[in-house]
C-alpha positions in Angstrom: -30.6 158.8 11.2 -29.3 158.7 14.8 -30.9 160.9 17.4 -30.0 164.6 17.3 -27.9 165.5 20.4 -29.5 168.1 22.7 -29.6 171.3 20.7 -30.9 174.8 21.5 -31.8 177.2 18.8 -32.2 180.9 19.7 -34.8 182.8 17.7 -34.7 186.6 17.9 -38.1 188.2 17.4 -39.1 191.8 16.8 -42.7 192.6 15.7 -43.2 189.1 14.3 -46.9 188.8 15.3 -48.1 188.3 11.7 -45.0 186.6 10.3 -44.0 184.0 12.8 -44.7 180.5 11.4 -45.8 178.9 14.6 -47.2 175.8 12.9 -43.8 175.0 11.4 -42.1 175.4 14.8 -44.7 173.2 16.5 -44.5 170.5 13.8 -40.7 170.4 13.9 -40.6 170.3 17.7 -43.0 167.4 17.9 -40.8 165.2 15.7 -37.4 166.4 17.1 -37.7 166.2 20.9 -33.9 166.9 21.4 -34.2 170.3 19.8 -35.3 173.2 22.0 -36.2 176.7 20.9 -35.5 179.8 22.9 -37.4 182.8 21.5 -36.1 186.2 22.4 -38.8 188.9 22.3 -36.7 192.0 21.6 -39.1 194.7 22.9 -41.8 194.1 20.3 -44.5 196.8 20.0 -47.1 194.4 18.6 -48.5 191.2 20.1 -45.4 189.1 19.4 -45.1 188.5 23.1 -48.6 187.1 23.3 -48.0 184.8 20.3 -44.8 183.5 21.8 -46.4 182.9 25.3 -49.1 180.8 23.6 -46.5 178.8 21.7 -44.5 178.2 24.9 -47.7 177.1 26.8 -48.5 174.6 24.0 -45.2 172.7 24.5 -43.1 174.0 27.4 -40.6 171.1 26.9 -39.7 172.4 23.4 -40.2 176.2 23.7 -38.8 178.8 26.1 -39.2 182.6 26.1 -36.8 185.4 27.1 -38.4 188.8 27.3 -36.0 191.8 26.9 -38.6 194.5 27.6 -36.9 197.1 25.4 -35.7 196.8 21.9 -31.9 196.2 21.8 -31.5 195.3 18.1 -30.9 191.9 16.6 -27.2 191.6 17.6 -27.9 192.1 21.3 -31.1 190.0 21.2 -29.0 187.1 19.8 -26.3 187.6 22.3 -28.7 187.6 25.3 -30.3 184.4 24.0 -27.0 182.7 23.3 -25.7 183.6 26.8 -28.8 182.0 28.4 -28.7 178.9 26.1 -25.0 178.4 26.6 -25.6 178.3 30.3 -27.8 175.2 30.0 -26.9 171.6 29.1 -27.2 171.6 25.3 -24.3 170.2 23.3 -25.0 172.6 20.4 -26.4 176.1 20.5 -27.2 178.3 17.6 -29.5 181.0 16.2 -32.0 181.0 13.4 -34.1 183.8 11.7 -37.7 183.8 12.9 -39.1 183.9 9.3 -37.6 180.5 8.6 -35.9 181.6 5.4 -33.7 178.7 6.2 -36.1 175.9 7.0 -36.0 174.0 10.2 -35.3 170.8 8.3 -31.7 172.0 7.9 -31.0 171.8 11.7 -30.1 168.1 11.7 -27.6 168.8 8.8 -25.9 171.5 10.9 -25.7 169.1 13.9 -24.3 166.3 11.7 -21.7 168.7 10.3 -20.3 169.4 13.8 -20.7 165.8 14.9 -18.5 164.6 12.0 -15.9 167.5 12.1 -14.8 167.6 15.7 -12.1 170.2 14.9 -14.9 172.7 14.1 -16.7 174.6 16.7 -19.0 176.6 14.4 -21.2 175.8 11.4 -22.5 178.6 9.2 -25.2 178.2 6.7 -24.1 179.3 3.2 -26.5 180.3 0.4 -24.7 178.9 -2.5 -26.7 178.5 -5.7 -25.8 175.0 -6.8 -27.6 172.6 -9.1 -30.0 170.4 -7.1 -30.4 173.0 -4.4 -33.3 175.5 -4.0 -31.9 178.9 -3.2 -34.5 181.6 -4.0 -33.0 185.0 -3.6 -33.8 188.3 -5.2 -31.2 189.2 -7.8 -30.5 192.6 -6.2 -29.9 191.0 -2.8 -27.7 188.3 -4.3 -25.3 190.8 -6.0 -25.2 193.0 -2.9 -24.5 189.9 -0.9 -21.6 188.9 -3.1 -20.1 192.4 -2.8 -20.6 192.3 1.0 -18.9 188.9 1.1 -15.9 190.2 -0.8 -15.5 193.1 1.7 -16.0 190.7 4.6 -13.3 188.4 3.3 -10.9 191.3 3.1 -11.8 192.6 6.6 -11.4 189.1 8.1 -8.5 188.0 5.9 -10.5 184.8 5.4 -12.1 183.2 2.3 -15.6 183.2 3.7 -18.5 182.9 1.2 -21.5 184.0 3.3 -21.3 185.6 6.7 -24.9 186.9 6.8 -27.1 183.8 6.5 -29.3 183.8 9.6 -28.7 180.2 10.5 -25.7 179.3 12.6 -24.8 176.5 15.1 -22.0 176.4 17.7 -20.5 173.7 19.8 -21.2 174.6 23.5 -17.8 175.3 25.1 -16.0 178.0 27.1 -14.4 179.3 23.9 -17.8 179.8 22.3 -19.2 181.4 25.5 -16.4 183.9 25.4 -17.6 185.0 21.9 -20.8 186.3 23.4 -19.5 187.6 26.7 -19.1 191.2 25.5 -21.5 193.5 23.8 -21.1 193.7 20.1 -19.7 196.9 18.7 -22.0 196.7 15.6 -25.6 195.6 14.9 -26.1 194.7 11.2 -22.8 192.9 10.8 -22.4 191.2 14.2 -21.9 187.9 12.4 -18.7 189.3 10.9 -17.7 190.5 14.4 -18.2 186.9 15.8 -15.7 185.6 13.2 -13.3 188.5 14.0 -13.5 187.5 17.7 -12.7 183.9 16.7 -9.7 185.1 14.7 -8.5 187.3 17.5 -8.9 184.6 20.2 -7.0 182.0 18.2 -4.2 184.4 17.4 -3.8 185.2 21.1 -3.4 181.5 21.8 -1.1 180.9 18.8 -3.6 178.6 17.2 -4.3 178.3 13.5 -6.7 180.7 12.0 -10.5 180.4 11.9 -10.5 178.3 8.8 -9.8 175.3 11.0 -12.7 175.9 13.4 -15.5 177.2 11.2 -17.4 175.0 8.7 -19.6 176.6 6.0 -22.5 174.3 5.1 -24.1 174.9 1.7 -27.9 175.0 2.3 -30.3 172.7 0.5 -33.0 175.3 0.7 -33.3 179.0 1.4 -35.8 181.6 0.2 -36.5 185.3 0.6 -39.5 185.9 2.8 -41.8 188.9 2.3 -41.6 191.5 5.1 -37.8 191.3 5.7 -36.6 194.2 7.8 -33.3 194.4 5.7 -33.3 197.0 3.0 -30.8 197.8 0.3 -30.0 201.1 2.0 -28.8 199.2 5.0 -25.9 198.1 2.9 -24.3 201.5 3.6 -24.7 201.1 7.3 -23.1 197.6 7.0 -20.1 199.0 5.2 -19.5 201.6 8.0 -19.8 198.8 10.5 -17.3 196.7 8.6 -14.8 199.5 8.8 -15.4 199.7 12.5 -14.7 195.9 12.8 -11.6 196.3 10.7 -10.2 199.1 12.9 -10.9 197.2 16.1 -9.8 193.7 15.2 -7.3 194.1 12.4 -5.6 197.4 12.8 -6.1 197.3 16.6 
């Protein structure tokens, strides 16, 4: 396989002291020198900051730390990290869940998807249960996810399968920088708002819809990780946020 182009992955962290798989990050970084990780400590109240500082000290060429000081929520932690990463020299910039529900071994596949589809600026991981793949997801979360995806497709007027997978990669460009220039109006469903911003920007320019610029990549592997901060009751919050997105980007 050819060398991976310079890629930066933002990893938002909140109280991940006991869950952060540091050995997996170190092992992957050692064998993929063109992939750099920017950890964003989102005002953690445990010793996540100490764990991250040790990781950065162990391999400063591979790891970087952004301290936010106070908790802003995942959406704004991701946005802060993406803004910093997009200001550097990477060809591709993305974000990844800290628990590695999507393993790091998927990163080269995301890069290759964008390398071979130059019309696309964004690659989303998609948790599709196919034969020959290993997608381990609790049944309750799977069915809630399918309901959520149906609502998201309606809100976005786009046949998207999985907006909420925590693994996404973007081509570094002014258009992508613009997606993260303003604060998100939602927290749980900011991934949907990103797509809504893509749709709105392309409509303003008279370009074809987001179907031509977003690539959904079925993952080879994904698994539920114990200790997830997402709960079934958060589905109701997400529905309210989806209505907010609909009013702002579709009705607005």
